C-alpha positions as CSV (number, residue, x, y, z in Angstrom):
1,M,26.6,-128.7,-27.9
2,P,29.1,-131.5,-26.8
3,A,28.1,-133.3,-23.5
4,P,30.5,-134.4,-20.8
5,D,32.6,-137.0,-22.0
6,H,32.8,-139.6,-19.2
7,A,33.5,-136.7,-16.7
8,V,32.9,-136.5,-13.0
9,F,32.9,-133.1,-11.2
10,V,33.9,-132.6,-7.7
11,Q,33.5,-129.1,-5.8
12,G,36.3,-128.4,-3.5
13,N,34.8,-125.7,-1.3
14,E,37.9,-124.3,-0.4
15,L,37.8,-121.4,1.9
16,D,40.6,-119.3,0.1
17,G,39.2,-120.0,-3.1
18,N,36.8,-122.4,-4.3
19,T,37.6,-125.0,-7.1
20,I,36.0,-127.8,-9.3
21,H,38.0,-130.8,-9.8
22,V,37.4,-132.7,-12.8
23,F,38.0,-136.3,-13.5
24,A,38.0,-138.6,-16.4
25,R,36.2,-141.7,-15.9
26,G,37.5,-144.9,-17.8
27,D,35.4,-147.7,-19.4
28,D,36.4,-149.6,-16.0
29,C,34.9,-146.4,-13.9
30,K,38.2,-145.7,-12.8
31,L,39.0,-142.2,-12.4
32,S,41.9,-139.9,-13.2
33,P,42.3,-136.1,-12.8
34,S,41.4,-134.1,-15.9
35,G,41.8,-130.4,-14.3
36,T,41.2,-128.1,-11.8
37,Y,39.2,-124.9,-12.4
38,T,38.9,-121.9,-10.0
39,T,35.3,-120.6,-9.5
40,G,35.9,-117.1,-8.8
41,G,34.5,-117.3,-5.3
42,K,35.2,-118.7,-1.9
43,G,34.1,-121.9,-0.3
44,G,32.0,-121.8,3.0
45,D,32.1,-123.5,6.7
46,Q,29.4,-124.0,9.0
47,V,30.4,-123.6,12.5
48,D,28.9,-126.8,13.7
49,A,29.4,-128.7,10.6
50,L,32.1,-131.7,11.6
51,T,32.3,-133.6,8.4
52,D,30.2,-131.5,5.7
53,S,31.0,-127.8,5.6
54,L,28.0,-126.8,3.7
55,A,25.7,-129.1,5.4
56,S,23.5,-129.3,2.4
57,Q,22.5,-131.5,-0.7
58,G,23.0,-130.2,-4.3
59,S,25.7,-127.5,-4.3
60,L,27.2,-128.6,-7.6
61,V,24.7,-129.2,-10.5
62,Y,25.2,-130.3,-14.2
63,D,22.4,-129.2,-16.6
64,D,22.1,-131.3,-19.5
65,A,19.9,-129.0,-21.5
66,S,22.2,-126.1,-21.5
67,G,25.4,-127.9,-21.2
68,M,26.2,-125.7,-18.1
69,L,27.7,-126.6,-14.8
70,L,26.6,-124.8,-11.6
71,A,28.4,-124.3,-8.3
72,V,27.9,-122.3,-5.1
73,N,30.5,-120.1,-3.8
74,A,29.1,-120.0,-0.1
75,G,31.9,-117.6,1.4
76,S,31.3,-115.0,-1.1
77,G,27.5,-115.4,-1.7
78,T,27.9,-116.0,-5.4
79,V,27.3,-118.7,-7.9
80,T,29.4,-119.6,-10.7
81,S,28.3,-121.2,-14.1
82,F,30.8,-122.9,-16.5
83,L,30.0,-124.3,-20.1
84,V,31.1,-127.8,-20.1
85,E,32.7,-129.0,-23.3
86,G,33.7,-132.7,-22.7
87,Q,36.0,-132.6,-19.8
88,Q,36.8,-129.2,-20.0
89,L,35.1,-126.1,-18.3
90,K,34.8,-122.8,-20.1
91,V,33.2,-119.6,-20.3
92,R,33.3,-119.0,-16.6
93,R,30.5,-116.4,-15.2
94,V,29.9,-115.4,-11.6
95,V,26.8,-113.7,-10.3
96,D,25.4,-112.7,-7.0
97,S,23.4,-115.2,-5.3
98,G,20.6,-112.9,-3.9
99,G,21.5,-113.9,-0.3
100,E,24.0,-115.2,2.1
101,F,25.7,-118.6,2.2
102,P,24.3,-120.2,-0.8
103,A,24.5,-123.9,-0.6
104,S,22.0,-125.7,-2.9
105,I,20.8,-125.2,-6.5
106,A,17.9,-126.6,-8.4
107,V,17.0,-126.7,-12.0
108,H,14.1,-127.2,-14.1
109,G,13.8,-126.3,-17.8
110,R,15.5,-122.8,-18.1
111,I,15.0,-121.8,-14.4
112,A,17.5,-122.4,-11.7
113,Y,16.8,-121.6,-8.0
114,V,19.5,-121.0,-5.4
115,M,18.8,-121.8,-1.7
116,N,20.6,-119.1,0.5
117,A,21.1,-120.8,3.7
118,G,22.5,-117.7,6.0
119,G,20.6,-114.6,7.1
120,E,17.0,-114.6,6.6
121,V,17.4,-117.7,4.5
122,S,15.9,-117.4,1.1
123,V,15.4,-118.9,-2.4
124,Q,16.5,-116.7,-5.5
125,G,15.6,-117.7,-9.1
126,F,17.7,-117.4,-12.3
127,R,16.9,-117.8,-15.8
128,I,19.4,-119.8,-17.6
129,T,20.8,-118.2,-20.8
130,G,23.5,-118.5,-23.3
131,K,25.4,-115.9,-21.1
132,G,25.0,-117.8,-17.8
133,L,22.6,-117.1,-15.1
134,K,20.4,-113.9,-15.0
135,P,18.4,-113.2,-11.8
136,L,14.8,-113.6,-12.3
137,Q,13.0,-110.5,-11.2
138,G,10.2,-111.0,-8.6
139,S,11.3,-114.6,-7.5
140,H,13.1,-113.7,-4.2
141,R,11.3,-115.5,-1.4
142,S,12.4,-115.4,2.3
143,L,11.9,-118.5,4.5
144,G,12.2,-116.2,7.8
145,L,14.6,-118.4,9.7
146,D,16.8,-115.5,10.4
147,N,20.3,-117.5,10.8
148,E,23.5,-116.0,11.4
149,D,25.7,-115.2,8.5
150,I,27.2,-118.5,8.8
151,P,24.4,-120.6,9.5
152,L,24.1,-123.2,12.3
153,S,21.8,-126.4,12.6
154,S,18.7,-124.2,11.6
155,S,19.8,-124.0,8.0
156,P,18.1,-125.6,5.1
157,G,19.3,-128.9,3.5
158,E,18.3,-128.7,0.0
159,V,16.2,-127.3,-2.6
160,E,14.4,-129.2,-5.3
161,F,11.9,-128.8,-8.0
162,T,9.1,-131.5,-8.5
163,P,9.8,-133.2,-12.0
164,D,7.0,-131.4,-13.6
165,G,8.1,-128.3,-12.0
166,R,4.8,-126.9,-10.5
167,N,6.5,-127.0,-7.1
168,L,9.7,-126.2,-5.7
169,A,10.6,-127.8,-1.9
170,V,13.0,-126.7,0.6
171,T,14.0,-128.9,3.6
172,T,14.8,-127.3,7.1
173,K,16.5,-129.4,9.5
174,S,15.9,-128.2,13.1
175,N,12.6,-126.7,12.2
176,N,11.7,-130.3,10.8
177,T,9.7,-128.9,7.9
178,V,9.3,-129.3,4.3
179,E,8.3,-126.0,2.7
180,V,6.8,-125.8,-0.7
181,F,6.5,-122.9,-3.3
182,P,3.8,-123.8,-5.7
183,M,5.1,-122.3,-8.8
184,K,3.8,-120.4,-11.9
185,R,4.7,-121.2,-15.6
186,N,7.0,-118.3,-15.7
187,G,9.2,-119.5,-13.3
188,L,7.9,-117.4,-10.4
189,P,6.5,-118.6,-7.0
190,A,2.8,-118.5,-7.0
191,V,2.7,-117.4,-3.1
192,A,4.6,-114.9,-1.1
193,E,5.3,-117.7,1.7
194,P,6.0,-121.1,1.5
195,V,3.5,-123.9,2.5
196,V,4.9,-125.2,5.5
197,N,4.5,-129.1,6.0
198,K,5.6,-130.7,9.3
199,S,8.3,-133.5,8.6
200,A,7.1,-137.1,9.3
201,G,10.8,-137.5,10.5
202,E,13.5,-135.6,12.3
203,V,15.9,-133.5,10.5
204,P,14.6,-133.6,6.9
205,F,17.7,-133.1,4.6
206,A,18.0,-134.6,1.3
207,V,15.2,-134.7,-1.4
208,S,14.9,-137.0,-4.5
209,F,12.2,-138.7,-6.7
210,D,11.1,-141.9,-7.9
211,G,11.2,-142.7,-11.6
212,T,7.6,-142.0,-11.8
213,G,7.9,-138.3,-10.8
214,K,5.2,-138.7,-8.5
215,R,6.6,-139.6,-5.2
216,M,9.0,-137.3,-3.3
217,L,11.5,-139.1,-1.0
218,V,13.0,-137.2,2.0
219,A,16.1,-138.4,3.9
220,E,15.9,-137.5,7.5
221,A,19.3,-137.4,9.4
222,E,18.5,-138.1,13.1
223,K,17.6,-141.7,12.6
224,S,18.7,-142.4,9.2
225,T,15.1,-142.6,7.7
226,V,13.3,-142.0,4.6
227,T,9.7,-140.7,4.1
228,T,7.7,-140.9,0.9
229,Y,5.2,-138.1,-0.1
230,Q,3.0,-136.9,-2.7
231,V,3.3,-133.3,-3.4
232,K,0.0,-131.9,-4.0
233,R,-0.3,-128.9,-6.6
234,D,-1.2,-126.6,-3.7
235,G,2.2,-127.3,-1.9
236,K,0.8,-129.5,0.7
237,L,2.3,-132.9,1.4
238,R,0.5,-136.3,2.0
239,I,2.7,-139.1,3.5
240,L,2.6,-142.3,1.3
241,Q,5.0,-144.2,3.7
């Protein structure tokens, strides 16, 4: 399966019709427009987000193993998958996100989880197949935040797998928590409710991991700080720095 050929993907998040903008990247790293593709869904806008309409991280994800680009359509509660061939997007498929205002996607192996930031706030699992995303029965889990359909600052910031796939973490901004679902090998959460960890910094937002995969870095928006954690197998976090 051909991989992206010097391609950069940007999600437009247009409210009247979401699009993916593709740019070709030259050897000098300069970008030139290569095409625009409609997702078949609508973008979304949080009422208190002045510069970041989704107020989230990870709304557009390329999965190297399957060659698929996954994009949320927050305004229509759907997720779109494309097959990437070089700088072209093909075989568009759209599925229900399993909740309201999908805003972030995480992938590990053949499993993807979508974070729905509106309503009760939830995560919904999908299996990545040759025909796009298929809902994973028994994977839906609520975070119980009870946001409005268009979430306010109490919405979560990002969903992300630990590199070993044993845990799925979600940051919540105004609740100041990092909530973790220990995962089974079949891709289902091992618990009905997440393990709730109080954030060391205020307004935890974005999640990343270092090169070893053993340290989780959480960026906190209030004072532009970063906290490093160890994620234990039971979903509890230990502060490293």
